[in-house]
C-alpha positions as CSV (number, residue, x, y, z in Angstrom):
1,X,82.8,17.9,64.6
2,X,82.2,20.4,61.9
3,X,84.9,23.0,61.5
4,X,83.8,26.6,61.3
5,X,84.6,28.5,58.2
6,X,87.2,31.1,58.9
7,X,86.3,34.6,57.5
8,X,88.3,35.9,54.7
9,X,90.4,39.0,54.8
10,X,87.7,41.0,53.0
11,X,85.1,40.0,55.6
12,X,87.4,41.0,58.5
13,X,88.0,44.5,57.0
14,X,84.3,44.9,56.3
15,X,83.4,44.1,59.9
16,X,86.0,46.5,61.3
17,X,84.8,49.3,59.0
18,X,81.2,48.7,60.0
19,X,82.0,48.8,63.7
20,X,83.9,52.0,63.3
21,X,81.1,53.7,61.4
22,X,78.4,52.7,64.0
23,X,80.5,53.8,67.0
24,X,79.2,57.1,68.6
25,X,81.7,59.8,68.6
26,X,81.1,62.8,70.9
27,X,80.5,66.0,68.8
28,X,81.0,68.5,71.6
29,X,83.1,68.8,74.7
30,X,81.7,70.5,77.8
31,X,84.2,72.8,79.4
32,X,83.8,74.3,82.8
33,X,82.4,77.8,83.0
34,X,84.9,80.6,83.4
35,X,83.5,81.5,86.8
36,X,84.3,78.0,88.0
37,X,87.9,78.3,86.8
38,X,89.0,81.7,88.1
39,X,86.2,82.6,90.4
40,X,85.1,85.6,88.3
41,X,82.3,86.2,85.9
42,X,84.3,88.4,83.6
43,X,81.3,90.7,83.1
44,X,80.6,94.1,84.4
45,X,78.5,94.2,87.6
46,X,74.8,95.0,87.3
47,X,72.9,97.9,88.9
48,X,72.0,95.8,91.9
49,X,75.7,95.0,92.7
50,X,76.6,98.7,92.3
51,X,73.9,99.7,94.7
52,X,75.1,97.1,97.2
53,X,78.5,98.7,96.8
54,X,77.3,102.2,97.7
55,X,79.3,102.1,100.9
56,X,82.4,102.2,98.7
57,X,81.4,105.8,97.8
58,X,81.5,106.8,101.4
59,X,84.9,105.2,101.9
60,X,86.2,107.0,98.9
61,X,84.9,110.3,100.1
62,X,86.5,109.8,103.6
63,X,89.9,108.7,102.1
64,X,89.9,111.6,99.6
65,X,89.0,114.1,102.3
66,X,91.7,112.9,104.7
67,X,94.3,113.1,101.8
68,X,93.1,116.6,100.9
69,X,93.5,117.7,104.5
70,X,97.0,116.3,104.7
71,X,98.0,118.1,101.5
72,X,96.5,121.4,102.7
73,X,98.2,121.2,106.0
74,X,101.6,120.5,104.4
75,X,101.2,123.3,101.9
76,X,101.4,126.8,103.2
77,X,98.7,129.3,102.0
78,X,99.5,131.9,99.4
79,X,98.5,135.5,99.4
80,X,98.3,137.9,96.4
81,X,98.5,141.7,96.2
82,X,97.8,143.6,93.0
83,X,98.8,147.0,91.6
84,X,97.4,148.7,88.5
85,X,99.5,150.9,86.2
86,X,98.5,152.9,83.1
87,X,100.8,153.7,80.2
88,X,100.8,157.1,78.7
89,X,102.9,159.3,76.5
90,X,103.6,163.0,76.0
91,X,103.6,162.5,72.3
92,X,100.6,162.1,70.0
93,X,100.3,158.3,70.0
94,X,97.3,156.3,69.1
95,X,95.7,153.8,71.5
96,X,97.0,150.8,69.6
97,X,100.6,151.9,70.1
98,X,100.0,152.7,73.8
99,X,98.6,149.2,74.2
100,X,101.7,147.7,72.6
101,X,103.9,149.8,74.9
102,X,101.9,148.4,77.9
103,X,102.6,144.9,76.7
104,X,106.3,145.6,76.4
105,X,106.4,147.1,79.9
106,X,104.5,144.0,81.3
107,X,107.2,141.7,79.9
108,X,109.9,143.8,81.7
109,X,108.1,143.2,85.0
110,X,109.4,139.7,85.3
111,X,112.8,140.3,83.6
112,X,115.6,139.6,86.2
113,X,117.9,142.2,84.7
114,X,115.3,144.9,85.3
115,X,113.6,144.0,88.7
116,X,116.2,141.8,90.4
117,X,118.2,144.7,91.9
118,X,115.2,146.6,93.3
119,X,113.8,143.4,94.8
120,X,117.1,142.6,96.4
121,X,117.3,146.1,97.8
122,X,113.8,145.7,99.3
123,X,114.9,142.6,101.2
124,X,113.3,140.1,98.9
125,X,116.2,137.8,97.8
126,X,113.9,134.9,96.8
127,X,111.8,137.0,94.5
128,X,114.9,138.6,93.1
129,X,116.4,135.1,92.2
130,X,113.3,134.0,90.3
131,X,110.8,136.9,89.6
132,X,108.5,134.8,87.4
133,X,107.7,132.6,90.4
134,X,106.5,135.5,92.5
135,X,105.3,138.1,90.0
136,X,102.5,138.0,87.4
137,X,102.1,140.9,85.0
138,X,99.3,141.1,82.5
139,X,98.6,143.9,79.9
140,X,95.1,144.5,78.5
141,X,95.0,143.6,74.8
142,X,93.3,146.8,73.7
143,X,94.0,149.3,76.5
144,X,97.3,150.7,78.0
145,X,96.7,149.1,81.4
146,X,99.0,146.8,83.3
147,X,97.9,144.6,86.2
148,X,100.8,143.5,88.3
149,X,100.3,140.8,91.1
150,X,102.8,139.8,93.7
151,X,102.4,136.3,95.3
152,X,104.0,135.0,98.5
153,X,103.3,132.8,101.6
154,X,103.0,136.0,103.7
155,X,100.6,138.9,103.2
156,X,103.3,141.6,103.8
157,X,105.7,139.9,101.5
158,X,103.2,139.8,98.7
159,X,102.4,143.5,99.1
160,X,106.1,144.4,99.2
161,X,106.8,142.5,95.9
162,X,103.9,144.2,94.1
163,X,104.9,147.6,95.4
164,X,108.6,147.2,94.5
165,X,107.9,145.9,90.9
166,X,105.2,148.6,90.2
167,X,107.6,151.3,91.5
168,X,110.4,150.0,89.4
169,X,108.3,150.1,86.2
170,X,107.1,153.6,87.0
171,X,110.6,154.8,87.5
172,X,112.0,153.0,84.6
173,X,113.9,155.2,82.1
174,X,114.7,156.0,79.6
175,X,111.8,154.2,77.8
176,X,110.6,156.8,75.4
177,X,107.9,157.7,74.5
178,X,106.0,155.6,77.1
179,X,105.6,156.3,80.8
180,X,104.0,154.0,83.4
181,X,102.0,155.5,86.3
182,X,100.7,153.6,89.3
183,X,97.0,154.3,89.6
184,X,96.2,151.7,92.2
185,X,98.7,150.8,94.9
186,X,98.9,147.2,96.1
187,X,96.9,146.5,99.3
188,X,97.7,144.2,102.1
189,X,95.8,140.9,101.5
190,X,93.8,139.6,104.4
191,X,92.7,136.2,103.0
192,X,94.6,133.5,101.1
193,X,94.3,133.3,97.3
194,X,92.6,129.8,97.5
195,X,90.1,129.0,100.2
196,X,91.0,126.5,102.8
197,X,88.2,124.1,101.8
198,X,89.2,123.9,98.2
199,X,92.0,121.2,98.4
200,X,90.0,118.9,100.9
201,X,86.9,119.2,98.8
202,X,88.8,118.3,95.6
203,X,90.3,115.3,97.4
204,X,86.9,114.1,98.5
205,X,85.5,114.5,94.9
206,X,88.4,112.6,93.4
207,X,88.0,109.8,96.0
208,X,84.3,109.5,95.4
209,X,84.8,109.3,91.6
210,X,87.4,106.6,91.9
211,X,85.2,104.6,94.3
212,X,82.3,104.9,91.9
213,X,84.4,103.7,88.9
214,X,85.7,100.7,90.9
215,X,82.2,99.8,92.1
216,X,80.9,99.9,88.5
217,X,83.8,98.0,86.8
218,X,85.2,95.4,89.2
219,X,83.5,92.0,88.5
220,X,81.8,90.1,91.4
221,X,83.5,87.1,93.0
222,X,81.7,83.8,92.4
223,X,81.5,81.0,95.0
224,X,83.0,78.3,92.8
225,X,83.7,74.6,93.5
226,X,87.1,75.5,94.9
227,X,85.5,77.6,97.7
228,X,83.0,74.8,98.5
229,X,85.6,72.2,98.5
230,X,87.8,74.3,100.8
231,X,84.8,74.6,103.3
232,X,84.2,70.9,103.1
233,X,87.8,70.1,103.9
234,X,87.8,72.5,106.9
235,X,84.5,70.9,108.1
236,X,86.0,67.4,107.8
237,X,89.1,68.5,109.6
238,X,87.0,69.9,112.5
239,X,84.9,66.8,112.7
240,X,87.9,64.5,112.8
241,X,89.6,66.6,115.5
242,X,86.5,66.2,117.7
243,X,86.8,62.4,117.7
């Protein structure tokens, strides 16, 4: 027998290097799509999906309308009564000074130290405790006119507040050289300040807007392998039970 010649160390290393260079190494790794991992596309829905979700808008309107009705029923209506006063003077004073005097008197209309006692005497303790919550006084910027409004949950109470405050300003003294005169007495309000449909309509509008935003931003669920495998397991379990 003829003995085979054993390769040298250099030949062994050359063969290993050649085998390593000729081996195919994968240059890319395929990863599952995001939709197959978490069941979502991660993209905004298209126009077709938003149109299919149009019934969301109806649900949002109904929910918002019901919420608005509940808020309106829990919140009592408010009534307002307004009196108008003019500021004059016996002295020769220009219109600018009269307008400034009107602004000063308007600030006194909500001062507790000035109107609290008359309100309390008129049987209005809540308004006397916090006049700013029940009284609004505005002075014209360029005319000696004051508009005074009383607000309450009852029409008669609102009228009484406006009458009491306007009478107190007219009788206020000494406040030289200005004098306030009531030129329009407060009337008894017959309708609430805000209409009954305002709060429910606002709730319906907010509900519709939220539903539209959700329909246009929530991504669509994808039926990934996890869903198909779950159905296959349930079908297999049902078939095995029938045997």
